[in-house]
MARZASE-824371 format. One record per residue (C-alpha): x, y, z; residue number from 1; residue in three letters. Coordinates in steps of 0.1 Angstrom, whole numbers. Example, Ala and Ser with C-alpha at 12.3 -4.5 7.8 and 13.67 -1.06 7.14 Angstrom:
- 123; -45; 78; 1; Ala
- 137; -11; 71; 2; Ser
This chain:
- -147; 139; -22; 1; Met
- -124; 109; -18; 2; Ile
- -99; 131; -7; 3; Asp
- -120; 144; 16; 4; Trp
- -130; 114; 32; 5; Val
- -95; 101; 40; 6; Val
- -82; 132; 47; 7; Ser
- -105; 135; 78; 8; Arg
- -97; 96; 89; 9; Ala
- -81; 94; 118; 10; Leu
- -42; 84; 119; 11; Pro
- -45; 48; 125; 12; Ser
- -61; 53; 90; 13; Gly
- -100; 43; 108; 14; Ile
- -136; 66; 97; 15; Leu
- -160; 70; 125; 16; Ser
- -191; 74; 120; 17; Glu
- -195; 115; 118; 18; Gln
- -170; 142; 131; 19; Leu
- -183; 177; 148; 20; His
- -196; 199; 130; 21; Pro
- -176; 220; 136; 22; Thr
- -146; 207; 150; 23; Lys
- -148; 184; 127; 24; Arg
- -133; 159; 148; 25; Glu
- -146; 123; 151; 26; Pro
- -178; 119; 167; 27; Val
- -195; 82; 175; 28; Gly
- -185; 53; 163; 29; Ala
- -147; 44; 150; 30; Ser
- -144; 22; 134; 31; Pro
- -179; 15; 115; 32; Leu
- -183; -6; 92; 33; Thr
- -204; 12; 66; 34; Trp
- -178; 43; 64; 35; Ser
- -160; 19; 46; 36; Tyr
- -184; 0; 26; 37; Ala
- -196; 32; 14; 38; Thr
- -161; 49; 5; 39; Leu
- -148; 20; -17; 40; Leu
- -179; 24; -35; 41; Leu
- -174; 57; -42; 42; Ala
- -139; 54; -56; 43; Ile
- -150; 22; -78; 44; Thr
- -176; 40; -94; 45; Glu
- -150; 68; -104; 46; Tyr
- -126; 42; -116; 47; Phe
- -157; 28; -139; 48; Asp
- -170; 62; -148; 49; Lys
- -132; 69; -158; 50; Arg
- -132; 37; -180; 51; Asp
- -159; 44; -196; 52; Gln
- -147; 76; -207; 53; Leu
- -120; 70; -214; 54; Glu
- -132; 45; -242; 55; Asn
- -153; 67; -252; 56; Val
- -123; 92; -260; 57; Ala
- -104; 63; -279; 58; Ala
- -136; 56; -305; 59; Glu
């Protein structure tokens, strides 16, 4: 999911509010703060879970 989001950012790295359903082009407000916040939350949760799994495997 993270790769999918990053691959749809504009060349400048800006994330738009929405993507056109068939053209996959940015639609709506750009940049949009909640888009970045949601991406950062997903990344943070990913690393937290990875760390938990590594700790369990090390035990």
